[in-house]
Jmol script that loads the backbone (N, CA, C; Angstrom):
load data "model"
ATOM      1  N   MET A   1    -203.512 -42.122 -80.705  1.00  0.00           N
ATOM      2  CA  MET A   1    -202.510 -41.667 -80.050  1.00  0.00           C
ATOM      3  C   MET A   1    -202.661 -42.043 -78.781  1.00  0.00           C
ATOM      4  N   PHE A   2    -201.329 -42.726 -78.181  1.00  0.00           N
ATOM      5  CA  PHE A   2    -200.595 -43.141 -77.093  1.00  0.00           C
ATOM      6  C   PHE A   2    -201.309 -42.035 -75.691  1.00  0.00           C
ATOM      7  N   ASN A   3    -202.039 -42.809 -74.834  1.00  0.00           N
ATOM      8  CA  ASN A   3    -202.533 -41.839 -73.739  1.00  0.00           C
ATOM      9  C   ASN A   3    -201.920 -42.830 -72.640  1.00  0.00           C
ATOM     10  N   MET A   4    -201.043 -42.072 -72.133  1.00  0.00           N
ATOM     11  CA  MET A   4    -199.976 -42.604 -70.685  1.00  0.00           C
ATOM     12  C   MET A   4    -200.848 -42.745 -69.513  1.00  0.00           C
ATOM     13  N   GLN A   5    -201.715 -41.465 -69.230  1.00  0.00           N
ATOM     14  CA  GLN A   5    -202.989 -41.658 -68.354  1.00  0.00           C
ATOM     15  C   GLN A   5    -203.917 -42.503 -68.161  1.00  0.00           C
ATOM     16  N   GLN A   6    -204.596 -43.147 -69.510  1.00  0.00           N
ATOM     17  CA  GLN A   6    -205.553 -43.838 -69.891  1.00  0.00           C
ATOM     18  C   GLN A   6    -204.774 -45.026 -69.353  1.00  0.00           C
ATOM     19  N   MET A   7    -203.210 -45.473 -69.457  1.00  0.00           N
ATOM     20  CA  MET A   7    -202.772 -46.661 -69.870  1.00  0.00           C
ATOM     21  C   MET A   7    -202.481 -47.022 -68.014  1.00  0.00           C
ATOM     22  N   MET A   8    -201.827 -45.987 -67.163  1.00  0.00           N
ATOM     23  CA  MET A   8    -201.779 -45.849 -65.811  1.00  0.00           C
ATOM     24  C   MET A   8    -203.069 -46.338 -65.227  1.00  0.00           C
ATOM     25  N   GLN A   9    -204.174 -45.707 -65.378  1.00  0.00           N
ATOM     26  CA  GLN A   9    -205.853 -45.661 -65.012  1.00  0.00           C
ATOM     27  C   GLN A   9    -205.672 -47.402 -65.118  1.00  0.00           C
ATOM     28  N   LYS A  10    -205.649 -47.547 -66.209  1.00  0.00           N
ATOM     29  CA  LYS A  10    -206.125 -49.110 -66.665  1.00  0.00           C
ATOM     30  C   LYS A  10    -205.349 -50.592 -65.670  1.00  0.00           C
ATOM     31  N   ALA A  11    -203.825 -49.674 -65.515  1.00  0.00           N
ATOM     32  CA  ALA A  11    -203.122 -50.499 -64.884  1.00  0.00           C
ATOM     33  C   ALA A  11    -203.641 -50.615 -63.526  1.00  0.00           C
ATOM     34  N   GLN A  12    -203.716 -49.285 -62.902  1.00  0.00           N
ATOM     35  CA  GLN A  12    -204.207 -49.221 -61.391  1.00  0.00           C
ATOM     36  C   GLN A  12    -205.340 -50.209 -61.389  1.00  0.00           C
ATOM     37  N   ALA A  13    -206.393 -50.025 -62.151  1.00  0.00           N
ATOM     38  CA  ALA A  13    -207.820 -50.598 -62.306  1.00  0.00           C
ATOM     39  C   ALA A  13    -207.257 -52.044 -61.821  1.00  0.00           C
ATOM     40  N   PHE A  14    -206.516 -52.638 -63.476  1.00  0.00           N
ATOM     41  CA  PHE A  14    -205.978 -54.034 -63.203  1.00  0.00           C
ATOM     42  C   PHE A  14    -205.500 -54.788 -62.142  1.00  0.00           C
ATOM     43  N   GLN A  15    -204.517 -53.904 -61.296  1.00  0.00           N
ATOM     44  CA  GLN A  15    -203.714 -54.178 -59.829  1.00  0.00           C
ATOM     45  C   GLN A  15    -205.324 -53.907 -58.758  1.00  0.00           C
ATOM     46  N   GLN A  16    -206.109 -53.704 -58.587  1.00  0.00           N
ATOM     47  CA  GLN A  16    -206.850 -53.848 -57.848  1.00  0.00           C
ATOM     48  C   GLN A  16    -208.212 -54.545 -57.931  1.00  0.00           C
ATOM     49  N   LYS A  17    -208.533 -54.721 -59.465  1.00  0.00           N
ATOM     50  CA  LYS A  17    -208.957 -56.335 -59.811  1.00  0.00           C
ATOM     51  C   LYS A  17    -208.247 -57.194 -59.118  1.00  0.00           C
ATOM     52  N   MET A  18    -206.735 -57.632 -59.498  1.00  0.00           N
ATOM     53  CA  MET A  18    -206.301 -58.869 -59.185  1.00  0.00           C
ATOM     54  C   MET A  18    -206.022 -58.934 -57.635  1.00  0.00           C
ATOM     55  N   GLN A  19    -206.074 -57.412 -57.202  1.00  0.00           N
ATOM     56  CA  GLN A  19    -206.341 -57.516 -54.994  1.00  0.00           C
ATOM     57  C   GLN A  19    -207.811 -58.221 -55.234  1.00  0.00           C
ATOM     58  N   ASP A  20    -208.878 -57.552 -55.640  1.00  0.00           N
ATOM     59  CA  ASP A  20    -209.987 -58.373 -55.225  1.00  0.00           C
ATOM     60  C   ASP A  20    -210.125 -60.047 -55.319  1.00  0.00           C
ATOM     61  N   LEU A  21    -209.712 -60.221 -56.844  1.00  0.00           N
ATOM     62  CA  LEU A  21    -209.581 -61.644 -56.889  1.00  0.00           C
ATOM     63  C   LEU A  21    -208.853 -62.186 -56.000  1.00  0.00           C
ATOM     64  N   GLN A  22    -207.221 -61.702 -55.447  1.00  0.00           N
ATOM     65  CA  GLN A  22    -206.603 -62.664 -54.366  1.00  0.00           C
ATOM     66  C   GLN A  22    -207.518 -63.274 -53.299  1.00  0.00           C
ATOM     67  N   ASN A  23    -208.289 -61.908 -52.584  1.00  0.00           N
ATOM     68  CA  ASN A  23    -209.394 -61.665 -51.501  1.00  0.00           C
ATOM     69  C   ASN A  23    -210.076 -62.602 -51.799  1.00  0.00           C
ATOM     70  N   GLU A  24    -211.039 -63.152 -52.926  1.00  0.00           N
ATOM     71  CA  GLU A  24    -211.922 -63.853 -53.452  1.00  0.00           C
ATOM     72  C   GLU A  24    -211.363 -65.168 -52.937  1.00  0.00           C
ATOM     73  N   MET A  25    -210.128 -66.079 -53.801  1.00  0.00           N
ATOM     74  CA  MET A  25    -210.066 -66.958 -53.618  1.00  0.00           C
ATOM     75  C   MET A  25    -209.465 -67.422 -52.713  1.00  0.00           C
ATOM     76  N   SER A  26    -209.744 -66.378 -50.989  1.00  0.00           N
ATOM     77  CA  SER A  26    -209.642 -66.799 -50.159  1.00  0.00           C
ATOM     78  C   SER A  26    -210.845 -67.678 -49.141  1.00  0.00           C
ATOM     79  N   ASN A  27    -211.923 -67.495 -50.057  1.00  0.00           N
ATOM     80  CA  ASN A  27    -213.089 -67.928 -49.399  1.00  0.00           C
ATOM     81  C   ASN A  27    -213.570 -68.943 -50.649  1.00  0.00           C
ATOM     82  N   ILE A  28    -212.888 -69.140 -51.935  1.00  0.00           N
ATOM     83  CA  ILE A  28    -213.689 -70.244 -52.684  1.00  0.00           C
ATOM     84  C   ILE A  28    -212.759 -71.067 -52.388  1.00  0.00           C
ATOM     85  N   GLU A  29    -213.682 -72.496 -52.162  1.00  0.00           N
ATOM     86  CA  GLU A  29    -213.401 -73.830 -51.909  1.00  0.00           C
ATOM     87  C   GLU A  29    -213.144 -74.889 -52.784  1.00  0.00           C
ATOM     88  N   VAL A  30    -211.729 -75.490 -52.928  1.00  0.00           N
ATOM     89  CA  VAL A  30    -212.093 -76.502 -53.619  1.00  0.00           C
ATOM     90  C   VAL A  30    -212.352 -78.264 -52.818  1.00  0.00           C
ATOM     91  N   HIS A  31    -212.956 -79.437 -53.835  1.00  0.00           N
ATOM     92  CA  HIS A  31    -212.415 -80.322 -52.748  1.00  0.00           C
ATOM     93  C   HIS A  31    -211.462 -80.918 -54.081  1.00  0.00           C
ATOM     94  N   GLY A  32    -210.554 -82.050 -52.906  1.00  0.00           N
ATOM     95  CA  GLY A  32    -209.967 -83.044 -53.848  1.00  0.00           C
ATOM     96  C   GLY A  32    -210.005 -84.649 -53.236  1.00  0.00           C
ATOM     97  N   GLN A  33    -209.629 -85.196 -53.892  1.00  0.00           N
ATOM     98  CA  GLN A  33    -209.753 -86.983 -53.415  1.00  0.00           C
ATOM     99  C   GLN A  33    -208.606 -87.793 -54.114  1.00  0.00           C
ATOM    100  N   SER A  34    -208.944 -88.596 -53.016  1.00  0.00           N
ATOM    101  CA  SER A  34    -207.911 -90.166 -53.643  1.00  0.00           C
ATOM    102  C   SER A  34    -208.426 -91.287 -52.748  1.00  0.00           C
ATOM    103  N   GLY A  35    -207.848 -92.444 -53.395  1.00  0.00           N
ATOM    104  CA  GLY A  35    -208.440 -94.008 -52.786  1.00  0.00           C
ATOM    105  C   GLY A  35    -209.911 -94.088 -53.687  1.00  0.00           C
ATOM    106  N   GLY A  36    -210.921 -93.371 -54.638  1.00  0.00           N
ATOM    107  CA  GLY A  36    -211.982 -93.511 -54.876  1.00  0.00           C
ATOM    108  C   GLY A  36    -212.606 -92.980 -54.268  1.00  0.00           C
ATOM    109  N   GLY A  37    -212.250 -92.065 -53.333  1.00  0.00           N
ATOM    110  CA  GLY A  37    -213.233 -91.075 -52.532  1.00  0.00           C
ATOM    111  C   GLY A  37    -212.935 -91.582 -50.522  1.00  0.00           C
ATOM    112  N   LEU A  38    -211.781 -92.379 -50.482  1.00  0.00           N
ATOM    113  CA  LEU A  38    -212.310 -92.557 -49.562  1.00  0.00           C
ATOM    114  C   LEU A  38    -211.237 -91.626 -48.592  1.00  0.00           C
ATOM    115  N   VAL A  39    -210.355 -90.821 -49.470  1.00  0.00           N
ATOM    116  CA  VAL A  39    -209.818 -89.955 -48.636  1.00  0.00           C
ATOM    117  C   VAL A  39    -210.569 -88.432 -49.369  1.00  0.00           C
ATOM    118  N   LYS A  40    -210.830 -87.555 -48.378  1.00  0.00           N
ATOM    119  CA  LYS A  40    -211.158 -86.367 -49.004  1.00  0.00           C
ATOM    120  C   LYS A  40    -211.090 -85.114 -48.494  1.00  0.00           C
ATOM    121  N   VAL A  41    -210.281 -84.235 -48.881  1.00  0.00           N
ATOM    122  CA  VAL A  41    -210.118 -82.937 -48.400  1.00  0.00           C
ATOM    123  C   VAL A  41    -210.720 -81.532 -49.337  1.00  0.00           C
ATOM    124  N   THR A  42    -211.194 -80.675 -48.291  1.00  0.00           N
ATOM    125  CA  THR A  42    -211.509 -79.137 -49.081  1.00  0.00           C
ATOM    126  C   THR A  42    -210.545 -78.666 -47.824  1.00  0.00           C
ATOM    127  N   MET A  43    -210.127 -77.259 -49.730  1.00  0.00           N
ATOM    128  CA  MET A  43    -209.025 -76.611 -48.820  1.00  0.00           C
ATOM    129  C   MET A  43    -209.397 -74.943 -50.054  1.00  0.00           C
ATOM    130  N   THR A  44    -209.111 -74.067 -49.824  1.00  0.00           N
ATOM    131  CA  THR A  44    -209.358 -72.754 -50.375  1.00  0.00           C
ATOM    132  C   THR A  44    -208.704 -72.240 -51.721  1.00  0.00           C
ATOM    133  N   CYS A  45    -208.631 -71.946 -52.543  1.00  0.00           N
ATOM    134  CA  CYS A  45    -208.031 -71.491 -53.733  1.00  0.00           C
ATOM    135  C   CYS A  45    -206.462 -71.089 -53.298  1.00  0.00           C
ATOM    136  N   LYS A  46    -206.316 -70.354 -52.033  1.00  0.00           N
ATOM    137  CA  LYS A  46    -205.112 -69.999 -51.025  1.00  0.00           C
ATOM    138  C   LYS A  46    -204.262 -70.814 -50.997  1.00  0.00           C
ATOM    139  N   GLY A  47    -205.123 -72.105 -50.902  1.00  0.00           N
ATOM    140  CA  GLY A  47    -204.195 -73.233 -49.795  1.00  0.00           C
ATOM    141  C   GLY A  47    -204.401 -73.520 -48.833  1.00  0.00           C
ATOM    142  N   SER A  48    -205.291 -73.043 -47.892  1.00  0.00           N
ATOM    143  CA  SER A  48    -205.870 -73.120 -46.973  1.00  0.00           C
ATOM    144  C   SER A  48    -206.876 -74.623 -46.414  1.00  0.00           C
ATOM    145  N   LEU A  49    -205.895 -75.337 -45.775  1.00  0.00           N
ATOM    146  CA  LEU A  49    -206.907 -76.775 -45.753  1.00  0.00           C
ATOM    147  C   LEU A  49    -207.463 -76.633 -44.860  1.00  0.00           C
ATOM    148  N   ARG A  50    -209.162 -76.851 -45.271  1.00  0.00           N
ATOM    149  CA  ARG A  50    -209.741 -76.501 -44.080  1.00  0.00           C
ATOM    150  C   ARG A  50    -210.559 -77.975 -43.809  1.00  0.00           C
ATOM    151  N   ALA A  51    -210.577 -78.737 -44.473  1.00  0.00           N
ATOM    152  CA  ALA A  51    -211.237 -80.179 -44.243  1.00  0.00           C
ATOM    153  C   ALA A  51    -210.568 -81.585 -44.522  1.00  0.00           C
ATOM    154  N   ILE A  52    -210.518 -82.695 -43.649  1.00  0.00           N
ATOM    155  CA  ILE A  52    -210.006 -84.203 -44.346  1.00  0.00           C
ATOM    156  C   ILE A  52    -211.217 -84.732 -43.869  1.00  0.00           C
ATOM    157  N   THR A  53    -211.723 -85.514 -44.876  1.00  0.00           N
ATOM    158  CA  THR A  53    -211.860 -86.784 -44.034  1.00  0.00           C
ATOM    159  C   THR A  53    -211.780 -88.176 -44.617  1.00  0.00           C
ATOM    160  N   ILE A  54    -212.391 -88.855 -43.924  1.00  0.00           N
ATOM    161  CA  ILE A  54    -211.160 -90.329 -44.334  1.00  0.00           C
ATOM    162  C   ILE A  54    -212.008 -91.596 -43.891  1.00  0.00           C
ATOM    163  N   ASP A  55    -212.058 -92.237 -44.868  1.00  0.00           N
ATOM    164  CA  ASP A  55    -213.505 -93.439 -44.431  1.00  0.00           C
ATOM    165  C   ASP A  55    -212.867 -94.022 -43.425  1.00  0.00           C
ATOM    166  N   PRO A  56    -213.481 -94.413 -42.724  1.00  0.00           N
ATOM    167  CA  PRO A  56    -213.063 -95.345 -41.768  1.00  0.00           C
ATOM    168  C   PRO A  56    -212.451 -96.847 -41.503  1.00  0.00           C
ATOM    169  N   SER A  57    -212.727 -97.177 -42.821  1.00  0.00           N
ATOM    170  CA  SER A  57    -212.445 -98.086 -43.181  1.00  0.00           C
ATOM    171  C   SER A  57    -210.419 -98.197 -43.806  1.00  0.00           C
ATOM    172  N   LEU A  58    -210.569 -97.341 -43.603  1.00  0.00           N
ATOM    173  CA  LEU A  58    -208.805 -97.083 -43.616  1.00  0.00           C
ATOM    174  C   LEU A  58    -208.046 -96.937 -42.439  1.00  0.00           C
ATOM    175  N   ILE A  59    -208.446 -96.938 -41.427  1.00  0.00           N
ATOM    176  CA  ILE A  59    -208.173 -96.149 -40.201  1.00  0.00           C
ATOM    177  C   ILE A  59    -207.714 -97.739 -39.248  1.00  0.00           C
ATOM    178  N   ASN A  60    -206.765 -98.055 -39.696  1.00  0.00           N
ATOM    179  CA  ASN A  60    -205.939 -99.353 -39.551  1.00  0.00           C
ATOM    180  C   ASN A  60    -204.612 -99.010 -39.394  1.00  0.00           C
ATOM    181  N   PRO A  61    -203.579 -99.116 -38.241  1.00  0.00           N
ATOM    182  CA  PRO A  61    -202.495 -98.612 -38.188  1.00  0.00           C
ATOM    183  C   PRO A  61    -201.430 -99.347 -38.843  1.00  0.00           C
ATOM    184  N   ALA A  62    -201.803-101.253 -39.663  1.00  0.00           N
ATOM    185  CA  ALA A  62    -200.750-101.340 -40.576  1.00  0.00           C
ATOM    186  C   ALA A  62    -201.471-100.797 -41.837  1.00  0.00           C
ATOM    187  N   GLU A  63    -201.734-100.137 -41.931  1.00  0.00           N
ATOM    188  CA  GLU A  63    -202.106 -99.198 -43.012  1.00  0.00           C
ATOM    189  C   GLU A  63    -201.601 -97.463 -43.019  1.00  0.00           C
ATOM    190  N   LYS A  64    -200.851 -97.140 -41.703  1.00  0.00           N
ATOM    191  CA  LYS A  64    -200.496 -96.086 -41.594  1.00  0.00           C
ATOM    192  C   LYS A  64    -200.108 -95.408 -43.345  1.00  0.00           C
ATOM    193  N   GLU A  65    -198.730 -95.874 -43.760  1.00  0.00           N
ATOM    194  CA  GLU A  65    -198.533 -95.482 -44.925  1.00  0.00           C
ATOM    195  C   GLU A  65    -199.273 -95.214 -46.246  1.00  0.00           C
ATOM    196  N   VAL A  66    -200.412 -96.196 -45.959  1.00  0.00           N
ATOM    197  CA  VAL A  66    -201.264 -95.801 -47.071  1.00  0.00           C
ATOM    198  C   VAL A  66    -202.371 -95.072 -47.136  1.00  0.00           C
ATOM    199  N   MET A  67    -202.606 -94.680 -46.069  1.00  0.00           N
ATOM    200  CA  MET A  67    -203.362 -93.319 -45.469  1.00  0.00           C
ATOM    201  C   MET A  67    -202.635 -91.981 -45.543  1.00  0.00           C
ATOM    202  N   GLU A  68    -201.332 -92.218 -45.498  1.00  0.00           N
ATOM    203  CA  GLU A  68    -200.729 -90.806 -45.419  1.00  0.00           C
ATOM    204  C   GLU A  68    -200.569 -90.726 -46.993  1.00  0.00           C
ATOM    205  N   ASP A  69    -199.818 -91.664 -47.393  1.00  0.00           N
ATOM    206  CA  ASP A  69    -200.162 -91.549 -48.994  1.00  0.00           C
ATOM    207  C   ASP A  69    -201.282 -90.790 -50.070  1.00  0.00           C
ATOM    208  N   LEU A  70    -202.782 -91.383 -49.121  1.00  0.00           N
ATOM    209  CA  LEU A  70    -203.667 -91.224 -49.672  1.00  0.00           C
ATOM    210  C   LEU A  70    -204.306 -89.542 -49.327  1.00  0.00           C
ATOM    211  N   ILE A  71    -203.700 -88.912 -48.137  1.00  0.00           N
ATOM    212  CA  ILE A  71    -204.357 -87.830 -47.703  1.00  0.00           C
ATOM    213  C   ILE A  71    -203.157 -86.716 -48.657  1.00  0.00           C
ATOM    214  N   LYS A  72    -202.266 -87.318 -48.739  1.00  0.00           N
ATOM    215  CA  LYS A  72    -201.055 -86.644 -49.702  1.00  0.00           C
ATOM    216  C   LYS A  72    -201.169 -86.145 -51.500  1.00  0.00           C
ATOM    217  N   ALA A  73    -202.093 -87.440 -51.568  1.00  0.00           N
ATOM    218  CA  ALA A  73    -202.723 -87.446 -52.704  1.00  0.00           C
ATOM    219  C   ALA A  73    -203.750 -86.393 -53.073  1.00  0.00           C
ATOM    220  N   ALA A  74    -204.608 -86.628 -52.019  1.00  0.00           N
ATOM    221  CA  ALA A  74    -206.169 -85.668 -52.037  1.00  0.00           C
ATOM    222  C   ALA A  74    -205.643 -84.370 -52.137  1.00  0.00           C
ATOM    223  N   CYS A  75    -204.667 -84.014 -50.794  1.00  0.00           N
ATOM    224  CA  CYS A  75    -204.018 -82.626 -51.011  1.00  0.00           C
ATOM    225  C   CYS A  75    -203.498 -82.070 -51.969  1.00  0.00           C
ATOM    226  N   ASN A  76    -203.451 -82.802 -52.829  1.00  0.00           N
ATOM    227  CA  ASN A  76    -202.483 -82.664 -54.436  1.00  0.00           C
ATOM    228  C   ASN A  76    -203.566 -82.384 -55.600  1.00  0.00           C
ATOM    229  N   ASP A  77    -204.613 -83.258 -55.170  1.00  0.00           N
ATOM    230  CA  ASP A  77    -205.508 -82.876 -55.867  1.00  0.00           C
ATOM    231  C   ASP A  77    -206.545 -81.432 -55.919  1.00  0.00           C
ATOM    232  N   ALA A  78    -206.666 -81.466 -54.485  1.00  0.00           N
ATOM    233  CA  ALA A  78    -207.085 -79.912 -54.174  1.00  0.00           C
ATOM    234  C   ALA A  78    -206.547 -79.088 -54.959  1.00  0.00           C
ATOM    235  N   ARG A  79    -205.376 -79.183 -54.745  1.00  0.00           N
ATOM    236  CA  ARG A  79    -204.309 -77.841 -54.530  1.00  0.00           C
ATOM    237  C   ARG A  79    -204.145 -77.733 -56.483  1.00  0.00           C
ATOM    238  N   ALA A  80    -204.510 -78.848 -57.395  1.00  0.00           N
ATOM    239  CA  ALA A  80    -204.420 -79.153 -58.767  1.00  0.00           C
ATOM    240  C   ALA A  80    -205.828 -77.963 -59.279  1.00  0.00           C
ATOM    241  N   LYS A  81    -206.748 -78.094 -58.694  1.00  0.00           N
ATOM    242  CA  LYS A  81    -208.026 -77.491 -58.759  1.00  0.00           C
ATOM    243  C   LYS A  81    -208.089 -75.880 -58.296  1.00  0.00           C
ATOM    244  N   ALA A  82    -207.816 -76.010 -57.146  1.00  0.00           N
ATOM    245  CA  ALA A  82    -207.255 -74.591 -57.000  1.00  0.00           C
ATOM    246  C   ALA A  82    -206.136 -73.569 -57.882  1.00  0.00           C
ATOM    247  N   ASP A  83    -205.680 -74.125 -58.046  1.00  0.00           N
ATOM    248  CA  ASP A  83    -204.566 -73.810 -58.996  1.00  0.00           C
ATOM    249  C   ASP A  83    -205.692 -73.245 -60.263  1.00  0.00           C
ATOM    250  N   GLN A  84    -205.910 -74.253 -60.856  1.00  0.00           N
ATOM    251  CA  GLN A  84    -206.859 -74.311 -62.213  1.00  0.00           C
ATOM    252  C   GLN A  84    -207.907 -73.454 -61.930  1.00  0.00           C
ATOM    253  N   LYS A  85    -208.778 -73.155 -60.869  1.00  0.00           N
ATOM    254  CA  LYS A  85    -209.849 -71.897 -60.712  1.00  0.00           C
ATOM    255  C   LYS A  85    -209.143 -70.574 -60.630  1.00  0.00           C
ATOM    256  N   MET A  86    -207.896 -70.712 -60.023  1.00  0.00           N
ATOM    257  CA  MET A  86    -207.201 -69.127 -59.931  1.00  0.00           C
ATOM    258  C   MET A  86    -206.795 -69.038 -61.077  1.00  0.00           C
ATOM    259  N   ALA A  87    -206.511 -69.466 -62.049  1.00  0.00           N
ATOM    260  CA  ALA A  87    -205.821 -69.711 -63.851  1.00  0.00           C
ATOM    261  C   ALA A  87    -207.512 -68.535 -64.302  1.00  0.00           C
ATOM    262  N   GLU A  88    -208.399 -69.392 -64.088  1.00  0.00           N
ATOM    263  CA  GLU A  88    -209.040 -69.266 -65.077  1.00  0.00           C
ATOM    264  C   GLU A  88    -209.797 -68.030 -64.320  1.00  0.00           C
ATOM    265  N   GLU A  89    -210.416 -67.068 -63.311  1.00  0.00           N
ATOM    266  CA  GLU A  89    -210.812 -66.230 -62.931  1.00  0.00           C
ATOM    267  C   GLU A  89    -209.855 -65.185 -62.984  1.00  0.00           C
ATOM    268  N   THR A  90    -208.451 -65.601 -63.161  1.00  0.00           N
ATOM    269  CA  THR A  90    -207.443 -64.435 -63.912  1.00  0.00           C
ATOM    270  C   THR A  90    -207.677 -64.282 -64.989  1.00  0.00           C
ATOM    271  N   GLN A  91    -207.922 -65.176 -65.518  1.00  0.00           N
ATOM    272  CA  GLN A  91    -207.992 -65.120 -67.506  1.00  0.00           C
ATOM    273  C   GLN A  91    -209.347 -64.059 -67.227  1.00  0.00           C
ATOM    274  N   LYS A  92    -210.213 -64.609 -66.530  1.00  0.00           N
ATOM    275  CA  LYS A  92    -212.131 -63.731 -67.110  1.00  0.00           C
ATOM    276  C   LYS A  92    -211.641 -62.264 -66.537  1.00  0.00           C
ATOM    277  N   ALA A  93    -210.613 -62.245 -65.416  1.00  0.00           N
ATOM    278  CA  ALA A  93    -210.492 -60.503 -65.001  1.00  0.00           C
ATOM    279  C   ALA A  93    -209.976 -60.001 -65.939  1.00  0.00           C
ATOM    280  N   MET A  94    -208.760 -60.839 -66.881  1.00  0.00           N
ATOM    281  CA  MET A  94    -207.991 -60.070 -67.668  1.00  0.00           C
ATOM    282  C   MET A  94    -209.002 -59.852 -68.850  1.00  0.00           C
ATOM    283  N   GLY A  95    -209.857 -60.517 -69.307  1.00  0.00           N
ATOM    284  CA  GLY A  95    -210.881 -60.472 -70.113  1.00  0.00           C
ATOM    285  C   GLY A  95    -211.835 -59.187 -69.943  1.00  0.00           C
ATOM    286  N   ASP A  96    -212.166 -59.153 -69.104  1.00  0.00           N
ATOM    287  CA  ASP A  96    -213.333 -58.032 -68.367  1.00  0.00           C
ATOM    288  C   ASP A  96    -212.345 -56.855 -68.588  1.00  0.00           C
ATOM    289  N   MET A  97    -210.757 -56.729 -68.176  1.00  0.00           N
ATOM    290  CA  MET A  97    -210.567 -55.402 -68.386  1.00  0.00           C
ATOM    291  C   MET A  97    -210.108 -55.059 -69.990  1.00  0.00           C
ATOM    292  N   GLY A  98    -210.622 -56.000 -70.595  1.00  0.00           N
ATOM    293  CA  GLY A  98    -209.478 -55.792 -72.300  1.00  0.00           C
ATOM    294  C   GLY A  98    -208.298 -56.234 -72.048  1.00  0.00           C
ATOM    295  N   LEU A  99    -207.495 -57.300 -71.234  1.00  0.00           N
ATOM    296  CA  LEU A  99    -206.221 -57.032 -71.638  1.00  0.00           C
ATOM    297  C   LEU A  99    -206.361 -58.594 -72.277  1.00  0.00           C
ATOM    298  N   PRO A 100    -205.234 -58.632 -72.756  1.00  0.00           N
ATOM    299  CA  PRO A 100    -205.284 -59.943 -74.291  1.00  0.00           C
ATOM    300  C   PRO A 100    -204.474 -61.195 -73.325  1.00  0.00           C
ATOM    301  N   PRO A 101    -204.997 -62.496 -73.411  1.00  0.00           N
ATOM    302  CA  PRO A 101    -204.958 -63.649 -72.234  1.00  0.00           C
ATOM    303  C   PRO A 101    -203.319 -64.050 -72.855  1.00  0.00           C
ATOM    304  N   GLY A 102    -202.729 -64.814 -71.502  1.00  0.00           N
ATOM    305  CA  GLY A 102    -201.453 -64.512 -71.085  1.00  0.00           C
ATOM    306  C   GLY A 102    -200.219 -63.479 -70.606  1.00  0.00           C
ATOM    307  N   MET A 103    -201.414 -62.105 -70.905  1.00  0.00           N
ATOM    308  CA  MET A 103    -200.547 -60.344 -70.074  1.00  0.00           C
ATOM    309  C   MET A 103    -199.889 -61.408 -68.704  1.00  0.00           C
ATOM    310  N   MET A 104    -200.258 -61.681 -67.893  1.00  0.00           N
ATOM    311  CA  MET A 104    -199.898 -62.128 -66.811  1.00  0.00           C
ATOM    312  C   MET A 104    -198.495 -63.155 -66.681  1.00  0.00           C
ATOM    313  N   ASN A 105    -198.316 -63.918 -67.997  1.00  0.00           N
ATOM    314  CA  ASN A 105    -196.868 -64.913 -68.091  1.00  0.00           C
ATOM    315  C   ASN A 105    -195.996 -63.774 -68.447  1.00  0.00           C
ATOM    316  N   GLY A 106    -196.135 -62.309 -69.042  1.00  0.00           N
ATOM    317  CA  GLY A 106    -195.233 -61.801 -69.446  1.00  0.00           C
ATOM    318  C   GLY A 106    -194.715 -61.093 -68.694  1.00  0.00           C
ATOM    319  N   GLY A 107    -196.176 -60.080 -68.274  1.00  0.00           N
ATOM    320  CA  GLY A 107    -195.809 -58.832 -67.097  1.00  0.00           C
ATOM    321  C   GLY A 107    -196.688 -57.890 -67.549  1.00  0.00           C
ATOM    322  N   LEU A 108    -196.739 -56.868 -66.851  1.00  0.00           N
ATOM    323  CA  LEU A 108    -196.957 -55.654 -67.495  1.00  0.00           C
ATOM    324  C   LEU A 108    -195.988 -54.880 -68.382  1.00  0.00           C
ATOM    325  N   PRO A 109    -196.662 -54.543 -69.555  1.00  0.00           N
ATOM    326  CA  PRO A 109    -195.609 -53.521 -70.900  1.00  0.00           C
ATOM    327  C   PRO A 109    -195.072 -52.588 -70.157  1.00  0.00           C
ATOM    328  N   PHE A 110    -195.592 -51.456 -68.787  1.00  0.00           N
ATOM    329  CA  PHE A 110    -194.717 -50.784 -68.677  1.00  0.00           C
ATOM    330  C   PHE A 110    -194.119 -51.120 -67.217  1.00  0.00           C
TER     331      PHE A 110
END
end "model"
wireframe off; spacefill off
backbone 0.3
color backbone group
C-alpha cells in the first residue's frame, strides 16, 4: 500500500543528502590542464578557481593569446571533471537512498 508519510520522509532525507553533497562539493578539488601540462588549474567541484600554474616557458609577451587560450582550456578541463564528479556523487547518493538512476533528470514524482 502507498504510504505518503514514508514517501515524504524519504524525500526530506533525499533533500538533506543533496544539501550535504552540495556542501561537500565545495571542498572537493579537481585539476585541469592544457598544453601538455604547461597550464594547470585547480578548482572546486562548485567551480571556485583555487590555483593556476603556468610553466615559465609560456611567459612571453608575444605569446599572450596562446597563454590565454591555454588557461581557458585548462579551466574548461577542470570544469568538465568537476561536472563528472558531481554527477557520480549524485548518482551514488541516489543509489544509497534507493532511488532509481536518472531520478534527478526527471525530478521528484510529487
